[in-house]
C-alpha positions in Angstrom: -21.0 15.5 14.9 -19.0 16.7 12.0 -18.8 14.0 9.3 -15.9 13.6 7.0 -15.1 11.0 4.4 -12.6 9.5 2.1 -10.7 11.9 0.0 -11.4 11.9 -3.7 -8.7 14.2 -5.0 -5.9 13.0 -7.2 -2.6 13.0 -5.3 -0.8 10.2 -7.0 2.8 11.3 -7.6 3.1 11.2 -11.4 6.8 10.8 -12.3 6.9 7.5 -14.1 9.7 6.6 -16.5 9.9 8.9 -19.6 6.2 9.3 -20.4 3.0 10.9 -19.4 2.5 8.8 -16.4 -0.4 9.8 -14.1 -2.0 6.4 -14.0 -0.9 3.2 -12.3 -1.3 -0.4 -13.5 -2.3 -2.1 -10.2 0.7 -4.4 -10.5 3.0 -3.1 -7.7 5.6 -0.5 -7.2 7.9 -1.5 -10.1 6.9 0.6 -13.1 4.4 2.5 -11.1 4.1 6.3 -10.8 6.3 6.1 -7.7 9.1 4.2 -9.4 12.0 6.6 -9.8 14.7 4.0 -10.5 15.1 4.9 -14.2 18.3 7.0 -14.3 17.4 8.7 -17.7 14.2 10.2 -16.4 15.5 10.6 -12.8 19.2 11.6 -13.0 19.0 12.6 -9.3 18.6 9.0 -8.3 22.2 8.0 -9.1 22.0 4.7 -7.3 18.8 3.8 -9.1 17.0 3.1 -5.9 13.4 1.9 -5.8 12.3 1.8 -2.2 15.0 4.0 -0.6 13.8 7.2 -2.1 11.0 7.0 0.5 12.1 4.4 3.0 15.4 3.3 4.6 16.0 -0.1 6.1 18.6 1.1 8.6 19.1 4.6 9.9 22.8 4.8 10.8 22.7 8.5 11.6 20.6 10.8 13.9 16.9 10.3 13.8 16.1 13.1 11.4 12.8 11.5 10.2 10.7 10.5 13.2 7.5 10.1 11.1 7.5 6.3 11.2 7.4 3.9 8.2 11.3 4.1 8.1 10.7 7.4 6.3 13.7 8.5 4.3 12.4 11.7 2.7 12.2 15.2 3.9 8.7 16.3 5.0 7.1 19.7 4.4 7.3 22.4 6.9 4.5 24.4 5.2 1.8 25.9 7.4 -1.4 25.1 5.4 -4.7 26.8 5.1 -7.0 23.9 5.9 -10.3 22.9 4.4 -13.3 24.9 5.8 -16.5 23.1 6.8 -20.0 24.6 6.4 -20.4 24.9 10.1 -17.6 27.3 10.3 -15.0 24.9 11.6 -12.0 23.8 9.7 -9.7 20.8 9.4 -6.4 21.1 11.3 -2.9 20.8 9.9 -2.3 17.6 7.9 -0.2 15.0 9.7 0.8 11.4 9.5 0.7 9.8 6.1 -0.7 12.9 4.4 2.2 15.0 5.6 4.6 12.5 4.0 2.7 12.7 0.7 2.7 16.5 0.8 6.5 16.4 1.2 6.5 16.0 -2.6 3.0 17.1 -3.6 2.8 20.6 -2.1 5.6 21.9 -4.3 7.9 23.1 -1.4 10.2 20.0 -1.0 12.5 18.7 -3.6 11.9 15.1 -4.8 15.6 14.6 -4.5 15.6 15.5 -0.8 16.2 12.0 0.4 18.8 9.8 2.0 20.4 12.5 4.1 22.8 14.0 1.6 20.1 16.1 -0.2 18.0 17.2 2.7 17.3 20.9 2.5 19.2 21.1 -0.8 16.7 19.6 -3.3 16.7 20.9 -6.8 14.1 18.7 -8.5 10.5 19.5 -7.7 7.3 18.0 -8.8 6.6 21.0 -11.0 9.7 20.1 -13.0 7.8 17.0 -14.2 4.2 18.4 -14.2 2.9 21.0 -11.9 -0.5 19.5 -12.3 0.5 16.8 -9.8 0.6 19.2 -6.9 -2.4 19.1 -4.6 -4.9 21.6 -6.0 -4.4 25.0 -4.4 -1.1 24.4 -2.8 1.3 25.6 -5.5 3.8 26.7 -2.9 1.1 28.6 -1.0 -0.2 25.8 1.2 -3.9 26.3 0.4 -5.8 23.0 1.0 -9.3 24.5 0.7 -9.7 23.2 -2.8 -9.3 19.5 -1.9 -11.0 17.0 0.4 -10.1 17.5 4.1 -7.0 15.6 5.3 -6.1 14.1 8.6 -9.7 14.3 9.8 -11.7 11.7 11.8 -14.0 9.4 9.9 -17.1 9.7 12.1 -19.7 7.0 11.5 -23.2 7.4 13.0 -25.4 4.4 12.6 -28.5 6.5 13.1 -27.7 8.9 10.2 -29.3 7.5 7.0 -27.5 10.2 4.9 -24.1 10.1 6.5 -21.2 7.8 6.2 -21.1 4.0 5.6 -20.0 1.7 8.4 -16.2 1.5 8.1 -16.1 -1.9 9.7 -18.4 -3.6 7.2 -18.1 -1.5 4.0 -15.5 -2.8 1.5 -12.9 -0.5 0.0 -12.0 -2.2 -3.3 -9.4 -4.9 -2.7 -8.0 -3.1 0.4 -10.4 -4.8 2.8 -12.9 -2.7 4.8 -12.8 1.1 4.9 -11.4 1.0 8.5 -8.3 -0.7 7.1 -7.4 2.4 5.1 -8.0 4.9 7.9 -4.7 5.3 9.8 -5.6 6.1 13.4 -9.2 6.3 12.2 -8.4 9.3 10.0 -9.0 10.1 6.3 -5.6 10.5 4.8 -4.2 10.6 1.2 -3.6 6.9 1.4 -7.2 6.2 2.2 -8.1 6.8 -1.4 -4.7 6.2 -3.1 -2.5 3.2 -2.9 1.0 4.7 -3.3 2.5 1.3 -3.9 0.0 0.5 -6.7 -0.7 -3.0 -5.3 -4.4 -2.4 -4.6 -5.1 0.4 -7.0 -7.4 0.1 -10.0 -5.3 0.0 -13.2 -5.7 3.1 -15.4 -6.5 5.4 -12.5 -4.5 7.8 -10.4 -3.7 5.0 -8.0 -7.3 5.0 -6.8 -8.5 2.1 -4.6 -11.9 2.3 -6.4 -12.5 3.7 -9.9 -14.6 6.8 -10.2 -15.5 6.2 -13.9 -18.7 4.3 -14.8 -16.8 2.7 -17.6 -14.5 1.1 -15.1 -17.1 0.3 -12.4 -19.7 2.4 -10.7 -19.9 6.1 -11.4 -18.4 8.0 -8.5 -17.6 4.6 -7.0 -14.9 6.0 -4.6 -17.2 8.7 -3.2 -20.1 6.3 -2.7 -18.0 3.8 -0.9 -17.9 6.1 2.1 -20.7 8.6 1.6 -24.2 7.0 2.1 -26.1 8.9 -0.6 
């Protein structure tokens, strides 16, 4: 069986108030890389909304965003070139949470395409802040072959000593067990990155476990899932 594991690429949306802001603080959404409420740095957010740029409590119009999570932002319509595995197969098109993330991070959808009025007419893109925060290889071309596969099943095999760790018993930082960060049992962007910066390690790109040996175990995020 094909084995896939937690993504280790950096996908944290880095648009924090008026500074170089790739890293989170682990202290919640306020002041995090996903806090767009500062009007000086984000003039498109005229209401200085914090949550509404992604979520909406009440949808009074037609159901334009059926993705779940009360999603209030446009999603990408890009057809991606997926990651290719060594056995010749490839991952499918990203869906679920990852597709929501790619709505900003693939460079095709404006960050200001939210709350109905701006849908399809966005003018502010992630590259206007820093193109480095697009998923590697996308850059408006939709190539996901340079990043960990997305929207793929986490397949645990207890008989494989060099496979993946048991998602039911292996911790994922302060987020509980690995299985708790696998939506529908799949590896998604949110499996590695806590977009709300509640369970992320301070000083990282919203990572649930630090990769640096100076902040924990070297390649700690990789080794949380990969049994190597």
